[in-house]
mmJSON file of the N, C-alpha and C atoms, coordinates in Angstrom:
{"data_MODEL":{"atom_site":{
"group_PDB":["ATOM","ATOM","ATOM","ATOM","ATOM","ATOM","ATOM","ATOM","ATOM","ATOM","ATOM","ATOM","ATOM","ATOM","ATOM","ATOM","ATOM","ATOM","ATOM","ATOM","ATOM","ATOM","ATOM","ATOM","ATOM","ATOM","ATOM","ATOM","ATOM","ATOM","ATOM","ATOM","ATOM","ATOM","ATOM","ATOM","ATOM","ATOM","ATOM","ATOM","ATOM","ATOM","ATOM","ATOM","ATOM","ATOM","ATOM","ATOM","ATOM","ATOM","ATOM","ATOM","ATOM","ATOM","ATOM","ATOM","ATOM","ATOM","ATOM","ATOM","ATOM","ATOM","ATOM","ATOM","ATOM","ATOM","ATOM","ATOM","ATOM","ATOM","ATOM","ATOM","ATOM","ATOM","ATOM","ATOM","ATOM","ATOM","ATOM","ATOM","ATOM","ATOM","ATOM","ATOM","ATOM","ATOM","ATOM","ATOM","ATOM","ATOM","ATOM","ATOM","ATOM","ATOM","ATOM","ATOM","ATOM","ATOM","ATOM","ATOM","ATOM","ATOM","ATOM","ATOM","ATOM","ATOM","ATOM","ATOM","ATOM","ATOM","ATOM","ATOM","ATOM","ATOM","ATOM","ATOM","ATOM","ATOM","ATOM","ATOM","ATOM","ATOM","ATOM","ATOM","ATOM","ATOM","ATOM","ATOM","ATOM","ATOM","ATOM","ATOM","ATOM","ATOM","ATOM","ATOM","ATOM","ATOM","ATOM","ATOM","ATOM","ATOM","ATOM","ATOM","ATOM","ATOM","ATOM","ATOM","ATOM","ATOM","ATOM","ATOM","ATOM","ATOM","ATOM","ATOM","ATOM","ATOM","ATOM","ATOM","ATOM","ATOM","ATOM","ATOM","ATOM","ATOM","ATOM","ATOM","ATOM","ATOM","ATOM"],
"id":[1,2,3,4,5,6,7,8,9,10,11,12,13,14,15,16,17,18,19,20,21,22,23,24,25,26,27,28,29,30,31,32,33,34,35,36,37,38,39,40,41,42,43,44,45,46,47,48,49,50,51,52,53,54,55,56,57,58,59,60,61,62,63,64,65,66,67,68,69,70,71,72,73,74,75,76,77,78,79,80,81,82,83,84,85,86,87,88,89,90,91,92,93,94,95,96,97,98,99,100,101,102,103,104,105,106,107,108,109,110,111,112,113,114,115,116,117,118,119,120,121,122,123,124,125,126,127,128,129,130,131,132,133,134,135,136,137,138,139,140,141,142,143,144,145,146,147,148,149,150,151,152,153,154,155,156,157,158,159,160,161,162,163,164,165,166,167,168,169,170,171],
"type_symbol":["N","C","C","N","C","C","N","C","C","N","C","C","N","C","C","N","C","C","N","C","C","N","C","C","N","C","C","N","C","C","N","C","C","N","C","C","N","C","C","N","C","C","N","C","C","N","C","C","N","C","C","N","C","C","N","C","C","N","C","C","N","C","C","N","C","C","N","C","C","N","C","C","N","C","C","N","C","C","N","C","C","N","C","C","N","C","C","N","C","C","N","C","C","N","C","C","N","C","C","N","C","C","N","C","C","N","C","C","N","C","C","N","C","C","N","C","C","N","C","C","N","C","C","N","C","C","N","C","C","N","C","C","N","C","C","N","C","C","N","C","C","N","C","C","N","C","C","N","C","C","N","C","C","N","C","C","N","C","C","N","C","C","N","C","C","N","C","C","N","C","C"],
"label_atom_id":["N","CA","C","N","CA","C","N","CA","C","N","CA","C","N","CA","C","N","CA","C","N","CA","C","N","CA","C","N","CA","C","N","CA","C","N","CA","C","N","CA","C","N","CA","C","N","CA","C","N","CA","C","N","CA","C","N","CA","C","N","CA","C","N","CA","C","N","CA","C","N","CA","C","N","CA","C","N","CA","C","N","CA","C","N","CA","C","N","CA","C","N","CA","C","N","CA","C","N","CA","C","N","CA","C","N","CA","C","N","CA","C","N","CA","C","N","CA","C","N","CA","C","N","CA","C","N","CA","C","N","CA","C","N","CA","C","N","CA","C","N","CA","C","N","CA","C","N","CA","C","N","CA","C","N","CA","C","N","CA","C","N","CA","C","N","CA","C","N","CA","C","N","CA","C","N","CA","C","N","CA","C","N","CA","C","N","CA","C","N","CA","C","N","CA","C","N","CA","C"],
"label_alt_id":[null,null,null,null,null,null,null,null,null,null,null,null,null,null,null,null,null,null,null,null,null,null,null,null,null,null,null,null,null,null,null,null,null,null,null,null,null,null,null,null,null,null,null,null,null,null,null,null,null,null,null,null,null,null,null,null,null,null,null,null,null,null,null,null,null,null,null,null,null,null,null,null,null,null,null,null,null,null,null,null,null,null,null,null,null,null,null,null,null,null,null,null,null,null,null,null,null,null,null,null,null,null,null,null,null,null,null,null,null,null,null,null,null,null,null,null,null,null,null,null,null,null,null,null,null,null,null,null,null,null,null,null,null,null,null,null,null,null,null,null,null,null,null,null,null,null,null,null,null,null,null,null,null,null,null,null,null,null,null,null,null,null,null,null,null,null,null,null,null,null,null],
"label_comp_id":["UNK","UNK","UNK","UNK","UNK","UNK","UNK","UNK","UNK","UNK","UNK","UNK","UNK","UNK","UNK","UNK","UNK","UNK","UNK","UNK","UNK","UNK","UNK","UNK","UNK","UNK","UNK","UNK","UNK","UNK","UNK","UNK","UNK","UNK","UNK","UNK","UNK","UNK","UNK","UNK","UNK","UNK","UNK","UNK","UNK","UNK","UNK","UNK","UNK","UNK","UNK","UNK","UNK","UNK","UNK","UNK","UNK","UNK","UNK","UNK","UNK","UNK","UNK","UNK","UNK","UNK","UNK","UNK","UNK","UNK","UNK","UNK","UNK","UNK","UNK","UNK","UNK","UNK","UNK","UNK","UNK","UNK","UNK","UNK","UNK","UNK","UNK","UNK","UNK","UNK","UNK","UNK","UNK","UNK","UNK","UNK","UNK","UNK","UNK","UNK","UNK","UNK","UNK","UNK","UNK","UNK","UNK","UNK","UNK","UNK","UNK","UNK","UNK","UNK","UNK","UNK","UNK","UNK","UNK","UNK","UNK","UNK","UNK","UNK","UNK","UNK","UNK","UNK","UNK","UNK","UNK","UNK","UNK","UNK","UNK","UNK","UNK","UNK","UNK","UNK","UNK","UNK","UNK","UNK","UNK","UNK","UNK","UNK","UNK","UNK","UNK","UNK","UNK","UNK","UNK","UNK","UNK","UNK","UNK","UNK","UNK","UNK","UNK","UNK","UNK","UNK","UNK","UNK","UNK","UNK","UNK"],
"label_asym_id":["A","A","A","A","A","A","A","A","A","A","A","A","A","A","A","A","A","A","A","A","A","A","A","A","A","A","A","A","A","A","A","A","A","A","A","A","A","A","A","A","A","A","A","A","A","A","A","A","A","A","A","A","A","A","A","A","A","A","A","A","A","A","A","A","A","A","A","A","A","A","A","A","A","A","A","A","A","A","A","A","A","A","A","A","A","A","A","A","A","A","A","A","A","A","A","A","A","A","A","A","A","A","A","A","A","A","A","A","A","A","A","A","A","A","A","A","A","A","A","A","A","A","A","A","A","A","A","A","A","A","A","A","A","A","A","A","A","A","A","A","A","A","A","A","A","A","A","A","A","A","A","A","A","A","A","A","A","A","A","A","A","A","A","A","A","A","A","A","A","A","A"],
"label_entity_id":["1","1","1","1","1","1","1","1","1","1","1","1","1","1","1","1","1","1","1","1","1","1","1","1","1","1","1","1","1","1","1","1","1","1","1","1","1","1","1","1","1","1","1","1","1","1","1","1","1","1","1","1","1","1","1","1","1","1","1","1","1","1","1","1","1","1","1","1","1","1","1","1","1","1","1","1","1","1","1","1","1","1","1","1","1","1","1","1","1","1","1","1","1","1","1","1","1","1","1","1","1","1","1","1","1","1","1","1","1","1","1","1","1","1","1","1","1","1","1","1","1","1","1","1","1","1","1","1","1","1","1","1","1","1","1","1","1","1","1","1","1","1","1","1","1","1","1","1","1","1","1","1","1","1","1","1","1","1","1","1","1","1","1","1","1","1","1","1","1","1","1"],
"label_seq_id":[1,1,1,2,2,2,3,3,3,4,4,4,5,5,5,6,6,6,7,7,7,8,8,8,9,9,9,10,10,10,11,11,11,12,12,12,13,13,13,14,14,14,15,15,15,16,16,16,17,17,17,18,18,18,19,19,19,20,20,20,21,21,21,22,22,22,23,23,23,24,24,24,25,25,25,26,26,26,27,27,27,28,28,28,29,29,29,30,30,30,31,31,31,32,32,32,33,33,33,34,34,34,35,35,35,36,36,36,37,37,37,38,38,38,39,39,39,40,40,40,41,41,41,42,42,42,43,43,43,44,44,44,45,45,45,46,46,46,47,47,47,48,48,48,49,49,49,50,50,50,51,51,51,52,52,52,53,53,53,54,54,54,55,55,55,56,56,56,57,57,57],
"pdbx_PDB_ins_code":[null,null,null,null,null,null,null,null,null,null,null,null,null,null,null,null,null,null,null,null,null,null,null,null,null,null,null,null,null,null,null,null,null,null,null,null,null,null,null,null,null,null,null,null,null,null,null,null,null,null,null,null,null,null,null,null,null,null,null,null,null,null,null,null,null,null,null,null,null,null,null,null,null,null,null,null,null,null,null,null,null,null,null,null,null,null,null,null,null,null,null,null,null,null,null,null,null,null,null,null,null,null,null,null,null,null,null,null,null,null,null,null,null,null,null,null,null,null,null,null,null,null,null,null,null,null,null,null,null,null,null,null,null,null,null,null,null,null,null,null,null,null,null,null,null,null,null,null,null,null,null,null,null,null,null,null,null,null,null,null,null,null,null,null,null,null,null,null,null,null,null],
"Cartn_x":[39.106,39.129,40.332,41.618,42.799,42.13,42.817,42.15,44.204,43.92,45.433,45.083,45.429,46.027,46.921,46.105,46.761,46.837,48.243,48.171,47.902,46.684,47.081,46.891,47.584,48.326,47.099,47.46,46.636,48.203,47.675,49.679,48.963,49.408,48.998,47.797,46.31,45.299,44.887,45.256,45.151,45.447,44.092,44.554,45.447,46.832,47.611,47.463,46.832,46.871,47.854,48.575,49.725,49.3,50.049,49.671,50.517,50.023,51.116,52.337,51.826,52.932,52.77,52.293,52.32,52.695,52.956,53.199,51.986,51.385,50.132,49.518,49.502,50.133,48.343,47.336,46.37,46.558,45.524,45.559,44.06,43.707,42.523,42.178,41.168,40.378,39.991,38.866,37.675,38.542,37.154,37.402,36.61,35.862,34.776,34.815,36.513,36.789,37.872,38.358,39.83,39.082,38.341,37.948,37.332,37.355,36.787,38.088,39.14,40.683,41.32,40.738,42.072,40.839,40.019,39.624,39.604,39.808,40.335,41.5,42.354,43.962,44.158,42.904,43.761,43.374,42.108,41.362,42.033,42.838,44.009,44.772,45.622,46.696,46.673,45.311,45.418,44.282,43.733,43.102,42.305,41.087,40.275,38.977,37.831,36.424,35.714,35.944,35.138,35.072,34.634,34.454,35.981,36.31,37.487,37.38,37.944,37.932,38.809,38.112,39.124,39.427,41.111,40.617,42.205,41.444,42.585,43.049,44.235,44.875,45.491],
"Cartn_y":[-30.256,-29.091,-28.031,-27.806,-26.966,-25.373,-24.775,-23.399,-22.486,-21.576,-20.431,-19.486,-19.255,-17.561,-16.794,-15.636,-14.134,-13.1,-12.479,-11.131,-10.246,-9.773,-8.138,-6.905,-5.748,-4.84,-3.907,-2.049,-1.191,-0.861,-0.389,0.401,1.272,2.452,3.797,3.176,3.102,3.023,1.606,1.016,-0.623,-1.308,-2.451,-3.875,-4.968,-5.338,-6.192,-7.466,-8.723,-10.434,-10.712,-11.359,-11.927,-13.223,-14.731,-15.561,-16.37,-16.524,-17.12,-18.258,-19.087,-20.434,-20.418,-20.361,-20.284,-18.956,-18.986,-17.281,-17.66,-17.189,-15.815,-14.556,-14.098,-12.38,-12.004,-10.813,-10.037,-8.717,-7.902,-6.962,-5.889,-5.249,-4.415,-3.262,-2.943,-0.815,-1.112,-2.305,-2.188,-3.746,-4.569,-5.616,-6.356,-6.119,-7.187,-7.637,-6.412,-6.944,-7.797,-7.549,-7.658,-9.337,-9.567,-11.437,-11.955,-11.701,-12.014,-12.352,-11.608,-11.59,-12.589,-12.745,-14.171,-15.309,-15.332,-16.389,-17.199,-16.237,-16.491,-17.191,-15.938,-16.463,-17.139,-17.64,-19.317,-20.591,-21.104,-20.918,-20.876,-20.474,-20.818,-21.023,-20.869,-21.52,-22.767,-23.367,-25.388,-25.918,-24.994,-25.392,-26.286,-24.91,-26.015,-24.907,-25.524,-24.999,-24.761,-25.161,-24.442,-23.379,-22.479,-21.975,-22.554,-21.892,-21.616,-21.068,-21.765,-21.142,-20.135,-18.763,-17.468,-17.206,-17.45,-16.609,-15.456,-14.383,-13.028,-12.851,-12.011,-11.894,-10.543],
"Cartn_z":[-35.622,-36.9,-36.347,-36.697,-36.513,-36.303,-35.73,-35.305,-36.146,-36.536,-37.239,-35.725,-35.164,-34.683,-35.134,-36.084,-36.597,-35.352,-35.779,-34.606,-35.654,-34.953,-35.863,-35.254,-36.441,-35.897,-36.793,-36.56,-37.23,-37.753,-39.175,-39.549,-40.73,-40.75,-41.729,-42.497,-40.973,-41.759,-41.839,-42.28,-42.928,-41.225,-41.499,-40.258,-40.914,-40.154,-40.729,-40.275,-40.963,-40.383,-40.721,-39.505,-39.659,-38.843,-39.637,-39.091,-37.984,-36.919,-35.961,-36.284,-36.946,-37.54,-38.724,-39.669,-41.219,-41.53,-42.958,-44.339,-44.539,-43.769,-44.356,-43.956,-44.891,-44.212,-45.183,-44.696,-45.584,-44.749,-45.592,-44.65,-45.223,-45.046,-45.473,-44.184,-45.336,-44.069,-43.219,-43.091,-42.08,-41.645,-40.76,-40.051,-40.078,-40.901,-41.395,-43.126,-43.887,-44.911,-44.428,-43.316,-42.834,-42.731,-42.279,-41.912,-43.119,-44.155,-44.948,-46.256,-45.958,-46.637,-45.955,-44.617,-43.541,-44.071,-44.342,-44.567,-46.313,-47.431,-48.17,-48.101,-47.965,-47.503,-47.233,-46.277,-45.512,-46.321,-47.219,-47.953,-48.779,-49.509,-50.69,-50.294,-49.162,-48.717,-48.941,-47.734,-48.016,-48.421,-49.311,-51.261,-50.486,-48.939,-48.969,-49.42,-49.3,-50.471,-48.624,-47.745,-46.581,-45.664,-45.37,-44.097,-43.3,-42.518,-41.397,-40.046,-39.211,-37.688,-37.252,-37.306,-37.141,-35.712,-34.952,-34.251,-34.225,-33.481,-33.831,-32.605,-32.159,-31.224,-31.32],
"occupancy":[1.0,1.0,1.0,1.0,1.0,1.0,1.0,1.0,1.0,1.0,1.0,1.0,1.0,1.0,1.0,1.0,1.0,1.0,1.0,1.0,1.0,1.0,1.0,1.0,1.0,1.0,1.0,1.0,1.0,1.0,1.0,1.0,1.0,1.0,1.0,1.0,1.0,1.0,1.0,1.0,1.0,1.0,1.0,1.0,1.0,1.0,1.0,1.0,1.0,1.0,1.0,1.0,1.0,1.0,1.0,1.0,1.0,1.0,1.0,1.0,1.0,1.0,1.0,1.0,1.0,1.0,1.0,1.0,1.0,1.0,1.0,1.0,1.0,1.0,1.0,1.0,1.0,1.0,1.0,1.0,1.0,1.0,1.0,1.0,1.0,1.0,1.0,1.0,1.0,1.0,1.0,1.0,1.0,1.0,1.0,1.0,1.0,1.0,1.0,1.0,1.0,1.0,1.0,1.0,1.0,1.0,1.0,1.0,1.0,1.0,1.0,1.0,1.0,1.0,1.0,1.0,1.0,1.0,1.0,1.0,1.0,1.0,1.0,1.0,1.0,1.0,1.0,1.0,1.0,1.0,1.0,1.0,1.0,1.0,1.0,1.0,1.0,1.0,1.0,1.0,1.0,1.0,1.0,1.0,1.0,1.0,1.0,1.0,1.0,1.0,1.0,1.0,1.0,1.0,1.0,1.0,1.0,1.0,1.0,1.0,1.0,1.0,1.0,1.0,1.0,1.0,1.0,1.0,1.0,1.0,1.0],
"B_iso_or_equiv":[0.0,0.0,0.0,0.0,0.0,0.0,0.0,0.0,0.0,0.0,0.0,0.0,0.0,0.0,0.0,0.0,0.0,0.0,0.0,0.0,0.0,0.0,0.0,0.0,0.0,0.0,0.0,0.0,0.0,0.0,0.0,0.0,0.0,0.0,0.0,0.0,0.0,0.0,0.0,0.0,0.0,0.0,0.0,0.0,0.0,0.0,0.0,0.0,0.0,0.0,0.0,0.0,0.0,0.0,0.0,0.0,0.0,0.0,0.0,0.0,0.0,0.0,0.0,0.0,0.0,0.0,0.0,0.0,0.0,0.0,0.0,0.0,0.0,0.0,0.0,0.0,0.0,0.0,0.0,0.0,0.0,0.0,0.0,0.0,0.0,0.0,0.0,0.0,0.0,0.0,0.0,0.0,0.0,0.0,0.0,0.0,0.0,0.0,0.0,0.0,0.0,0.0,0.0,0.0,0.0,0.0,0.0,0.0,0.0,0.0,0.0,0.0,0.0,0.0,0.0,0.0,0.0,0.0,0.0,0.0,0.0,0.0,0.0,0.0,0.0,0.0,0.0,0.0,0.0,0.0,0.0,0.0,0.0,0.0,0.0,0.0,0.0,0.0,0.0,0.0,0.0,0.0,0.0,0.0,0.0,0.0,0.0,0.0,0.0,0.0,0.0,0.0,0.0,0.0,0.0,0.0,0.0,0.0,0.0,0.0,0.0,0.0,0.0,0.0,0.0,0.0,0.0,0.0,0.0,0.0,0.0],
"pdbx_formal_charge":[null,null,null,null,null,null,null,null,null,null,null,null,null,null,null,null,null,null,null,null,null,null,null,null,null,null,null,null,null,null,null,null,null,null,null,null,null,null,null,null,null,null,null,null,null,null,null,null,null,null,null,null,null,null,null,null,null,null,null,null,null,null,null,null,null,null,null,null,null,null,null,null,null,null,null,null,null,null,null,null,null,null,null,null,null,null,null,null,null,null,null,null,null,null,null,null,null,null,null,null,null,null,null,null,null,null,null,null,null,null,null,null,null,null,null,null,null,null,null,null,null,null,null,null,null,null,null,null,null,null,null,null,null,null,null,null,null,null,null,null,null,null,null,null,null,null,null,null,null,null,null,null,null,null,null,null,null,null,null,null,null,null,null,null,null,null,null,null,null,null,null],
"auth_seq_id":[1,1,1,2,2,2,3,3,3,4,4,4,5,5,5,6,6,6,7,7,7,8,8,8,9,9,9,10,10,10,11,11,11,12,12,12,13,13,13,14,14,14,15,15,15,16,16,16,17,17,17,18,18,18,19,19,19,20,20,20,21,21,21,22,22,22,23,23,23,24,24,24,25,25,25,26,26,26,27,27,27,28,28,28,29,29,29,30,30,30,31,31,31,32,32,32,33,33,33,34,34,34,35,35,35,36,36,36,37,37,37,38,38,38,39,39,39,40,40,40,41,41,41,42,42,42,43,43,43,44,44,44,45,45,45,46,46,46,47,47,47,48,48,48,49,49,49,50,50,50,51,51,51,52,52,52,53,53,53,54,54,54,55,55,55,56,56,56,57,57,57],
"auth_comp_id":["UNK","UNK","UNK","UNK","UNK","UNK","UNK","UNK","UNK","UNK","UNK","UNK","UNK","UNK","UNK","UNK","UNK","UNK","UNK","UNK","UNK","UNK","UNK","UNK","UNK","UNK","UNK","UNK","UNK","UNK","UNK","UNK","UNK","UNK","UNK","UNK","UNK","UNK","UNK","UNK","UNK","UNK","UNK","UNK","UNK","UNK","UNK","UNK","UNK","UNK","UNK","UNK","UNK","UNK","UNK","UNK","UNK","UNK","UNK","UNK","UNK","UNK","UNK","UNK","UNK","UNK","UNK","UNK","UNK","UNK","UNK","UNK","UNK","UNK","UNK","UNK","UNK","UNK","UNK","UNK","UNK","UNK","UNK","UNK","UNK","UNK","UNK","UNK","UNK","UNK","UNK","UNK","UNK","UNK","UNK","UNK","UNK","UNK","UNK","UNK","UNK","UNK","UNK","UNK","UNK","UNK","UNK","UNK","UNK","UNK","UNK","UNK","UNK","UNK","UNK","UNK","UNK","UNK","UNK","UNK","UNK","UNK","UNK","UNK","UNK","UNK","UNK","UNK","UNK","UNK","UNK","UNK","UNK","UNK","UNK","UNK","UNK","UNK","UNK","UNK","UNK","UNK","UNK","UNK","UNK","UNK","UNK","UNK","UNK","UNK","UNK","UNK","UNK","UNK","UNK","UNK","UNK","UNK","UNK","UNK","UNK","UNK","UNK","UNK","UNK","UNK","UNK","UNK","UNK","UNK","UNK"],
"auth_asym_id":["A","A","A","A","A","A","A","A","A","A","A","A","A","A","A","A","A","A","A","A","A","A","A","A","A","A","A","A","A","A","A","A","A","A","A","A","A","A","A","A","A","A","A","A","A","A","A","A","A","A","A","A","A","A","A","A","A","A","A","A","A","A","A","A","A","A","A","A","A","A","A","A","A","A","A","A","A","A","A","A","A","A","A","A","A","A","A","A","A","A","A","A","A","A","A","A","A","A","A","A","A","A","A","A","A","A","A","A","A","A","A","A","A","A","A","A","A","A","A","A","A","A","A","A","A","A","A","A","A","A","A","A","A","A","A","A","A","A","A","A","A","A","A","A","A","A","A","A","A","A","A","A","A","A","A","A","A","A","A","A","A","A","A","A","A","A","A","A","A","A","A"],
"auth_atom_id":["N","CA","C","N","CA","C","N","CA","C","N","CA","C","N","CA","C","N","CA","C","N","CA","C","N","CA","C","N","CA","C","N","CA","C","N","CA","C","N","CA","C","N","CA","C","N","CA","C","N","CA","C","N","CA","C","N","CA","C","N","CA","C","N","CA","C","N","CA","C","N","CA","C","N","CA","C","N","CA","C","N","CA","C","N","CA","C","N","CA","C","N","CA","C","N","CA","C","N","CA","C","N","CA","C","N","CA","C","N","CA","C","N","CA","C","N","CA","C","N","CA","C","N","CA","C","N","CA","C","N","CA","C","N","CA","C","N","CA","C","N","CA","C","N","CA","C","N","CA","C","N","CA","C","N","CA","C","N","CA","C","N","CA","C","N","CA","C","N","CA","C","N","CA","C","N","CA","C","N","CA","C","N","CA","C","N","CA","C","N","CA","C","N","CA","C","N","CA","C"],
"pdbx_PDB_model_num":[1,1,1,1,1,1,1,1,1,1,1,1,1,1,1,1,1,1,1,1,1,1,1,1,1,1,1,1,1,1,1,1,1,1,1,1,1,1,1,1,1,1,1,1,1,1,1,1,1,1,1,1,1,1,1,1,1,1,1,1,1,1,1,1,1,1,1,1,1,1,1,1,1,1,1,1,1,1,1,1,1,1,1,1,1,1,1,1,1,1,1,1,1,1,1,1,1,1,1,1,1,1,1,1,1,1,1,1,1,1,1,1,1,1,1,1,1,1,1,1,1,1,1,1,1,1,1,1,1,1,1,1,1,1,1,1,1,1,1,1,1,1,1,1,1,1,1,1,1,1,1,1,1,1,1,1,1,1,1,1,1,1,1,1,1,1,1,1,1,1,1]
}}}
């Protein structure tokens, strides 16, 4: 399984996650919602059906 590293910053009340090596960016107001958004964005980007391994930095 390949891991995708996300850089996370807080900006204007939102957490913004940007994939280090892929054109994947998402945002949310809470950490839980951000994790869900990252999962959804990665699955859509790669057309995956199952859960992925999320690494935040």
